C-alpha positions in Angstrom: -49.9 65.5 -30.6 -53.7 65.0 -31.5 -56.4 65.4 -34.1 -59.1 67.7 -33.4 -62.1 67.3 -35.4 -64.1 70.6 -35.7 -67.6 69.9 -37.0 -69.9 72.5 -38.7 -73.1 70.8 -37.3 -73.3 68.4 -34.7 -75.4 65.8 -37.2 -72.1 65.3 -38.6 -70.7 63.6 -35.8 -71.9 59.9 -36.6 -70.3 60.6 -40.0 -67.0 60.1 -38.3 -67.1 57.1 -36.5 -65.4 55.1 -38.5 -62.7 57.5 -38.3 -63.2 57.9 -34.5 -62.6 53.6 -34.2 -59.6 53.6 -36.1 -57.8 56.5 -34.0 -59.4 55.1 -30.5 -57.8 51.6 -31.8 -54.5 53.1 -33.1 -54.4 55.0 -29.1 -54.6 58.5 -30.9 -55.4 61.2 -28.8 -58.6 63.3 -30.4 -61.4 65.8 -29.3 -64.4 67.1 -30.7 -66.1 70.6 -31.3 -69.0 71.5 -32.9 -68.1 75.4 -34.2 -70.0 76.6 -37.2 -68.3 79.1 -39.9 -71.7 80.4 -40.3 -73.4 80.2 -36.9 -70.6 80.4 -34.0 -67.7 82.5 -36.1 -66.8 84.5 -32.8 -66.6 81.0 -30.8 -64.8 79.4 -34.0 -62.2 82.2 -34.2 -61.2 82.2 -30.3 -61.1 78.5 -30.4 -58.7 78.6 -33.1 -56.8 81.4 -31.2 -56.5 79.4 -28.3 -54.7 76.3 -30.6 -51.3 78.4 -30.6 -48.5 76.3 -29.5 -50.6 73.1 -30.1 -49.2 70.0 -32.1 -52.0 68.9 -33.7 -54.0 68.1 -37.0 -57.3 69.9 -37.2 -60.0 67.9 -39.4 -62.7 70.4 -40.4 -65.9 68.7 -41.2 -68.7 70.3 -43.1 -71.3 69.8 -45.8 -73.4 72.0 -48.2 -71.5 75.3 -48.8 -68.5 73.5 -46.7 -67.1 77.2 -45.5 -65.6 75.6 -42.5 -62.3 74.3 -44.0 -61.4 77.4 -45.6 -62.0 79.6 -42.6 -60.0 77.2 -40.3 -57.6 77.0 -42.9 -57.1 81.0 -42.7 -56.9 81.2 -39.1 -54.4 78.9 -38.3 -51.1 77.5 -38.9 -51.8 73.9 -38.1 -52.7 71.5 -41.0 -56.3 71.5 -42.0 -58.0 68.6 -43.7 -61.3 69.4 -44.9 -63.8 66.3 -45.0 -66.7 66.9 -47.0 -70.0 65.2 -45.7 -72.7 63.7 -48.3 -76.2 65.7 -48.2 -78.0 68.0 -49.4 -79.4 68.3 -52.9 -76.0 67.6 -53.9 -75.4 64.8 -52.2 -72.0 66.6 -50.7 -70.6 67.6 -54.2 -71.0 71.3 -53.6 -69.2 70.4 -50.2 -66.4 68.7 -51.8 -65.8 71.7 -54.6 -66.2 73.9 -51.9 -63.0 72.7 -50.2 -61.1 71.5 -53.2 -61.2 74.7 -54.7 -59.8 77.0 -51.9 -58.0 80.0 -53.5 -54.1 80.3 -52.9 -52.9 80.9 -50.1 -55.5 78.7 -48.1 -53.4 75.4 -47.5 -56.5 73.0 -47.0 -56.2 69.6 -48.4 -59.1 67.3 -48.9 -60.3 63.6 -48.5 -63.1 62.1 -51.1 -66.4 62.1 -51.2 -67.5 58.7 -49.8 -68.8 56.8 -46.5 -65.2 56.1 -45.5 -63.9 59.7 -46.1 -64.1 60.1 -42.2 -61.9 57.2 -42.1 -59.4 58.6 -44.6 -59.0 61.6 -42.8 -58.3 60.4 -39.3 -55.6 58.0 -41.0 -54.3 60.9 -42.8 -53.9 63.0 -39.8 -52.6 59.8 -38.1 -49.4 59.6 -40.4 -48.9 63.6 -40.6 -48.7 63.0 -36.6 -46.1 60.4 -36.9 -43.5 62.9 -38.2 
């Protein structure tokens, strides 16, 4: 069982450092992938299809329009936590709203929009994995 972080952009990886530090301290296995829902959709879908039978919690980390969490939520049966990244003209509010307002049938949760959002997402994923 592990945490799989999927980034919409490699630029978002530093934002997740507090969460990665937490997972390492708690000895939780994790892996990272950069797969944009806009730029790498076929590769993203192929990756998600490859996860069938995997026990994991997915973190979909994205800013701006934040399409990634919704696409991930539609294409997998695994738990998905959307992580909005501050940035852009609305400082991440657009990402938070994109994730938190997904339509019915797309079960994606989200964390708040602040500097420790990545930490909260990793802590939440760890708790889910304990079940």
